[in-house]
DONU-617365 format. One record per residue: z, x, y of N, C-alpha, C, O in turn. Coordinates in Angstrom, 1 decimal. Last residue first. Layout:
BEGIN
[[Z, X, Y], [Z, X, Y], [Z, X, Y], [Z, X, Y]]
...
END
This chain:
BEGIN
[[11.6, -9.2, 64.1], [11.4, -9.1, 65.0], [11.2, -10.3, 66.3], [11.0, -9.9, 67.4]]
[[13.9, -9.0, 61.5], [13.2, -9.5, 62.3], [13.0, -9.2, 63.4], [13.9, -8.7, 64.0]]
[[14.4, -5.2, 60.1], [15.0, -6.6, 60.5], [13.8, -7.5, 61.7], [13.1, -6.9, 62.5]]
[[13.5, -4.2, 57.0], [13.2, -4.5, 58.2], [14.0, -5.5, 59.0], [14.3, -6.5, 58.5]]
[[15.3, -1.1, 55.1], [15.0, -2.6, 55.5], [14.4, -3.2, 56.7], [15.0, -2.7, 57.7]]
[[13.3, 1.2, 53.2], [14.0, 0.7, 54.6], [13.8, -0.6, 55.2], [12.8, -1.2, 55.6]]
[[13.0, 3.0, 50.8], [12.6, 1.7, 51.0], [13.6, 1.6, 52.4], [14.7, 2.0, 52.3]]
[[11.3, 6.1, 50.0], [12.4, 5.7, 50.2], [12.1, 4.2, 51.0], [11.2, 4.1, 51.8]]
[[9.7, 8.5, 48.0], [9.6, 7.5, 48.6], [11.4, 6.6, 48.5], [12.3, 6.5, 47.6]]
[[9.0, 12.1, 48.4], [9.8, 10.8, 47.5], [9.5, 9.6, 48.3], [9.0, 9.8, 49.4]]
[[7.9, 15.3, 47.3], [7.9, 14.1, 48.1], [8.5, 13.3, 47.3], [8.7, 13.4, 46.1]]
[[10.5, 18.4, 47.6], [9.0, 17.3, 47.5], [8.9, 16.7, 48.0], [9.5, 16.6, 49.1]]
[[13.0, 18.8, 48.5], [12.8, 18.7, 47.0], [11.3, 18.1, 46.5], [11.0, 17.6, 45.5]]
[[12.8, 19.3, 51.4], [12.6, 20.5, 50.8], [12.6, 20.4, 49.3], [12.3, 21.4, 48.6]]
[[10.3, 16.6, 51.8], [11.2, 17.4, 51.8], [11.7, 18.7, 51.2], [10.9, 19.2, 50.5]]
[[7.9, 14.0, 52.6], [8.2, 15.2, 52.3], [9.6, 15.7, 52.5], [10.1, 15.3, 53.5]]
[[8.1, 10.5, 52.2], [8.8, 11.6, 52.8], [8.4, 13.0, 52.7], [9.4, 13.1, 52.0]]
[[7.2, 7.3, 52.5], [6.8, 8.6, 51.6], [7.1, 10.0, 52.6], [6.5, 10.4, 53.6]]
[[8.6, 4.1, 52.6], [8.3, 5.2, 53.5], [7.8, 6.5, 52.4], [8.3, 6.4, 51.3]]
[[8.2, 0.8, 52.6], [8.4, 1.8, 51.8], [7.5, 3.0, 52.7], [6.4, 3.0, 53.2]]
[[10.3, -1.5, 54.2], [8.9, -0.9, 54.1], [9.6, 0.5, 53.3], [10.7, 1.0, 53.2]]
[[11.3, -5.0, 53.8], [11.6, -3.4, 53.5], [10.1, -2.8, 53.7], [9.1, -3.4, 53.4]]
[[10.3, -7.5, 54.1], [11.7, -7.3, 54.2], [12.1, -5.9, 54.1], [13.3, -5.6, 54.3]]
[[7.2, -8.9, 55.2], [8.1, -7.9, 54.3], [9.4, -8.2, 54.8], [9.6, -9.0, 55.7]]
[[5.5, -10.1, 56.8], [6.5, -10.8, 56.2], [7.4, -10.1, 55.3], [8.3, -10.7, 54.7]]
[[3.6, -9.0, 58.2], [3.2, -9.3, 56.8], [4.4, -10.2, 56.1], [4.2, -10.8, 55.1]]
[[4.7, -8.3, 60.4], [4.2, -9.6, 60.8], [3.4, -9.9, 59.3], [2.7, -10.8, 59.1]]
[[6.5, -6.2, 59.5], [7.2, -7.3, 59.4], [6.2, -8.3, 59.8], [6.6, -9.5, 59.6]]
[[4.2, -4.2, 59.0], [5.0, -5.0, 57.7], [5.6, -6.2, 58.0], [5.6, -7.2, 57.3]]
[[3.4, -4.4, 61.6], [2.5, -4.8, 61.0], [3.4, -5.2, 59.7], [3.4, -6.3, 59.3]]
[[5.9, -2.6, 62.6], [5.6, -3.9, 63.4], [4.9, -4.8, 62.1], [5.6, -5.7, 61.6]]
[[5.8, -0.3, 61.0], [6.9, -1.4, 60.7], [6.5, -2.6, 61.1], [6.6, -3.6, 60.4]]
[[3.3, 0.4, 62.1], [3.1, 0.1, 60.9], [4.4, -0.7, 60.3], [4.3, -1.5, 59.4]]
[[3.9, 1.0, 64.8], [2.8, 0.1, 64.5], [3.0, -0.4, 63.3], [2.9, -1.6, 63.2]]
[[6.1, 3.1, 64.5], [6.1, 1.6, 65.2], [5.2, 0.7, 64.9], [5.6, -0.4, 64.8]]
[[4.3, 4.9, 63.6], [5.4, 4.9, 62.8], [6.1, 3.2, 63.2], [6.5, 2.4, 62.3]]
[[2.3, 5.6, 65.6], [2.4, 5.5, 64.3], [3.4, 4.7, 63.6], [3.0, 3.8, 62.9]]
[[4.6, 6.2, 67.7], [3.5, 5.2, 67.8], [2.9, 4.7, 66.3], [3.0, 3.5, 65.9]]
[[5.1, 8.9, 66.4], [6.2, 7.7, 66.6], [5.7, 6.5, 66.9], [6.3, 5.5, 66.5]]
[[2.4, 10.2, 64.6], [3.3, 10.1, 65.5], [4.5, 8.9, 65.5], [4.7, 8.2, 64.5]]
[[1.3, 9.9, 62.2], [1.3, 11.5, 62.8], [2.1, 11.0, 64.2], [2.2, 12.0, 64.9]]
[[0.9, 8.3, 58.9], [1.3, 8.5, 60.4], [1.3, 9.8, 60.8], [1.3, 10.8, 60.1]]
[[-1.0, 6.1, 56.9], [-0.7, 7.7, 57.4], [0.1, 7.3, 59.0], [-0.1, 6.4, 59.8]]
[[0.6, 3.1, 55.2], [-0.5, 3.6, 56.1], [0.1, 5.2, 57.0], [1.3, 5.4, 57.5]]
[[2.4, 2.0, 53.6], [0.9, 2.4, 53.1], [0.1, 2.9, 54.1], [-1.1, 3.0, 53.9]]
[[4.4, 2.0, 54.8], [4.1, 1.1, 54.6], [2.5, 0.9, 54.0], [1.7, 0.0, 53.9]]
[[4.0, 5.2, 56.0], [4.9, 4.0, 56.2], [4.1, 2.7, 55.6], [3.1, 2.5, 56.2]]
[[3.8, 8.4, 55.2], [3.2, 7.6, 55.3], [4.4, 6.2, 55.7], [5.6, 6.4, 55.7]]
[[5.2, 11.1, 55.9], [3.9, 10.9, 55.5], [3.3, 10.1, 55.8], [2.3, 10.2, 56.5]]
[[7.7, 12.6, 57.7], [7.0, 11.0, 57.2], [5.6, 11.5, 57.1], [5.0, 12.2, 58.0]]
[[9.6, 15.3, 56.7], [8.2, 15.0, 57.2], [7.8, 13.6, 56.8], [7.5, 13.3, 55.6]]
[[13.1, 16.4, 57.5], [11.8, 15.4, 56.7], [10.8, 15.3, 57.5], [10.9, 15.3, 58.7]]
[[14.2, 17.2, 59.7], [13.6, 18.3, 59.3], [12.2, 17.3, 58.1], [11.0, 17.6, 58.0]]
[[17.1, 15.2, 59.4], [16.3, 16.0, 60.2], [15.4, 16.9, 59.5], [15.9, 17.4, 58.5]]
[[16.9, 12.9, 56.7], [17.5, 13.8, 57.3], [16.5, 14.4, 58.3], [15.3, 14.2, 58.1]]
[[17.4, 10.3, 54.5], [16.6, 10.7, 55.7], [17.2, 11.6, 56.1], [18.4, 11.3, 56.1]]
[[19.3, 8.6, 52.6], [18.9, 10.4, 52.4], [18.2, 10.8, 53.3], [18.0, 12.0, 53.2]]
[[20.1, 6.4, 53.4], [18.8, 6.6, 52.2], [18.4, 7.9, 52.3], [17.3, 8.3, 52.0]]
[[21.7, 6.4, 55.4], [22.4, 6.0, 54.3], [21.1, 6.2, 53.0], [21.4, 6.0, 51.8]]
[[19.6, 7.0, 57.1], [20.8, 8.0, 56.9], [21.1, 7.7, 55.7], [20.8, 8.5, 54.8]]
[[18.5, 4.6, 57.9], [17.4, 5.8, 57.4], [18.6, 6.8, 56.8], [18.2, 7.3, 55.8]]
[[20.4, 2.7, 58.6], [19.7, 2.5, 57.2], [18.7, 3.8, 56.4], [18.4, 3.9, 55.2]]
[[23.2, 4.5, 60.5], [21.8, 3.9, 60.2], [21.5, 3.7, 58.7], [22.0, 4.3, 57.8]]
[[24.9, 6.3, 61.4], [25.4, 5.4, 60.7], [24.2, 4.2, 60.4], [24.5, 3.1, 60.1]]
[[23.4, 8.9, 62.1], [24.3, 8.7, 61.0], [24.5, 7.6, 60.4], [24.4, 7.5, 59.1]]
[[20.0, 8.9, 62.9], [21.3, 8.0, 63.3], [22.1, 7.9, 62.4], [21.9, 6.9, 61.6]]
[[18.5, 11.5, 63.0], [18.7, 10.4, 62.3], [20.1, 9.8, 62.5], [21.1, 10.3, 62.2]]
[[16.1, 13.4, 64.7], [16.8, 12.6, 64.6], [17.3, 11.7, 63.4], [16.4, 11.0, 62.9]]
[[13.3, 14.3, 63.7], [14.3, 15.2, 64.6], [15.4, 14.7, 65.0], [16.0, 15.5, 65.7]]
[[10.9, 14.4, 61.2], [12.0, 13.8, 61.6], [12.8, 14.7, 62.6], [12.8, 15.9, 62.4]]
[[7.3, 14.9, 61.9], [8.4, 15.2, 61.4], [9.7, 14.7, 62.0], [9.8, 14.5, 63.2]]
[[4.7, 13.2, 60.6], [5.8, 13.3, 61.5], [7.0, 13.9, 61.3], [7.7, 13.4, 60.4]]
[[1.2, 14.0, 59.1], [2.6, 13.3, 59.1], [3.7, 13.8, 60.5], [3.4, 14.7, 61.3]]
END
């Protein structure tokens, strides 16, 4: 996984409860361990025509899923 170190307080991640210290385990069904992995998974989801990507996180409460909207590239 990849540890979240910063979150834009006015961005969609913050609005969905993603906080620094959360660990991103996978994005759109792809395991991630780096920022590059996250970007590649989001790019692939956009290329597949998805309007959002499901992110699996580990945080203090355990694991959870968050849907993040994708802007067209």
